[in-house]
N, C-alpha and C positions, 0 to 999 in steps of 0.2 A: 489490655485494660479495658476496665468497666466503663460503660457509656450508658447514662440514664435514660430511660424510655422517653422521659419528657424532652430532653436535648434532641433525641434521635428523631422523635416525632417532629419537631419543629425544624430540623435541619433536613428533614427527609425530602421536601419538594426542591429547595436549594440544590442539594447534593444529587438529587435525582435528575433535574434538568441538566447540571454539569455532566453527569455520566451520559445522558442520552445525547448530548450534543457531542461527546466524544464519539459514540457510535455512530453519529451521522457523518463525522469526519472520517471515520474509517470506512464508510461507505457513501463516497461523494455522490450526491444526486446526478451530477453529470455522466456518471456511469451507468445509471439505472437504464436510461433508453438505449436502444440498439441504434445502429449507425444513423439512419435517415428515414423518415416517413416517405412511402411511395410518392413519386413526383405527380401522381395524378390528385393527390391530396393537397389542398390549397387553404389559405389562410385559417379562419377559426376551426375548420374541420381537422387540418393537421395538428393544431394546437391543442384541441380537445383530445385527439388520439394519443398524443405525447403524453398530456397530462393524465390520462387514464392509465397509460403504461407505467409510468412512474409512480402513480398512486398503488397500482397492484402490486409492484415490485416492493415499494417500500412497506405495504401492509404485509406481504410475504415475509420480509426480513424481520420486522417486529414480532410477528407471530412465532419465528423460530427463537428470537431473543428471549421471549416471554417464557419459554418452555425449558431452555438449556440454562444449567447453572454455570456461572462465570466467577471464578475466584479472582479478586484483584491482588494478584500477587506475581510481579514480574520476576522474582528470584527464585520461584519454584518452577522448574522445568516442567512438572507434571500439569501446573497450572496453565503454563504458556502454551502447551501441547493441546489441552483441552480448548483454550480460547481459540487457537488457530484451526482446531477441528470444527468448532461452532461457526467461525467465520467461513469456513471452506462450504459448510452446509448451506449457509445464508446465500453465498455466491451461486451455488449450484441450484438452489431451489428458486432463487429470484433472478436466476440468469443474469450474474454480475460478472464483471472482469475481474481476475485474478491479478495480483501485482504484477506478475509477468507478462500477462496480457495487457495491462495498462501501459507498462513500460514499452512493449511493442506497438501499440497503438500510438504512443507518443512520438516513438521513433519514425514510424511511417509517415505520420502527420508533417513532422518537423523537417524531415529530410527529403521528401518526395521531390522537391525541385532544386536539389543540390546536384549539380553535374560533377563534381570531381571528387575523389575519393579522400582527399586530405581534409577538406572542409567537413565531409560526412564524418570522419573520425573525430574531428573537433567538436561536431555537435553532439556525437555520442558521449564525450566526455562532460560536455556541458549538462547534458540531460541525467547523467550519473551523478554528478555533483548536486544539481538541484533535487534529485531524489534522496540524497543523503547517503548514496551508497559509496562503499571505500573500494580502491582498487588495492587490495591487499596483495596480490601477487606481482603488481608491477605490470600487468599485461599491456596497458595502453602505450607505454614507453617501447616496449618490444613491437607492437603494431605499428606504431610510428617508424621505428628503425627499419621494419620490413618494408614498409611503403618507400623509403628513402632509397633503400636498395633497388627495389623494382623501377623506381623512377629514373635512377641512374641508368640502368640497363635500358630503359626505354627512351632516354634523353628528353623527356618531357613529362608533364604532370599527367598522373594517370586519371582517366575519366572513368565514370562508373560504367558507361556503355562500351568501354574498350574491353571486349571478352577475352582477348589474348592476355592483356595486361593484368586483368582482374583474376585469370586463371593463374597466373604467376604469383600473384599476391596470395591467393587462397592456399598455394603450396607452401608459402612462408608462413602463413597463420597456422597451417597444419604442423609445421616444425615447432612452433611456438607452444600449441596445445599438448604436443607430445613432451615438450621439455617442463610444462608446467603439471603434467600428469591429468590433463584434461580430457576426456573421451566423450564423444557425442551421445553414447548410451547412458552417460551418467547425469545427462541434463535434467531429468526429473528430480534427482537427489539434490541438485543444486536448486531446484525452484523451491522444494521443500524446505531447505535450510532458509532460503530467503524469506519464505511465508513465516517461519519460526521466528526470524529476526524481527520482522515487521510486527508479529503478534506481540511480541516482549516489549517492543517500543510503544505499542499502543496501549498495552497495560500499564506501562509507566506513565503514560498521560493519563490514563483512568484514576490511576493512584493519585497523582498529583492534583487533578481537578477534584477529586473527592476529599482529600485533605484540605485543599484551599477552601472549600465549600464549609466543611465542618469548622475550620478556622475562623472563617467569617461569621458564621452563626455564634461561635463561643464568645466572640468579642461583645456580644450583647450583654449588658449588665446581669440579666436574671440567669445567664449561663456561664459566668466567668468561673465560677468554682467546680465545673462539671468537667469530667475527664473524657477524652474522646475515644470513640470506639476504635479498635484495629481494623483497618479497611478490609483485611482479609475476611472479616466476619459479615461485611456487607452482601447482600443479595441484589444484584442489579434488577432482577425481575419484579422487585417492589417497587422499583422507581419507573418502570415503563408504563 
């Protein structure tokens, strides 16, 4: 669809702001900083160092996004793959977490004080749901069944520091993995699929934000007869 340069120029700032906000959601600030500043640094000095680190990582990320072409088309596999590639470059150059690393960090943080395996598995389920990840294979139910079997054999709840009981549970989990056709050496492939799924979801959000921005601008009286541009033709680099 045609989109007049007049309407495009008027909606550029609004649309650009929405797009860059989406990019910031894709790269949350809380993931810019490494774990913690050295304990020797205190007060203002520590805050200053954290701020500079965040600032440098953010500028690195924006520098990459200004150079790479991103097509806002979540239905195009090539566009999704390109977007995922760009975001991977951003993570590597700016030293950011990948989605799997974020999930791993979340798991470690939220489960470190959980003593028993049952509560641990329930927390993993809660994390998965909050992340919007689906258990398409039904693995969670199988894992709980395996835990039931081991606890009946032990005649007590399984604690995470019980090496013998944990070894029995791992054997049951290995059987589940074999049944589902999951192999440890294939984990990088699963991570790649996850990143592509996330990339598509983020492109869908970008498309939604861009359309909403242009619809808002189009409601203004002077632009009511203008046609909106196809979001696939937008170049995010013009808005950064």
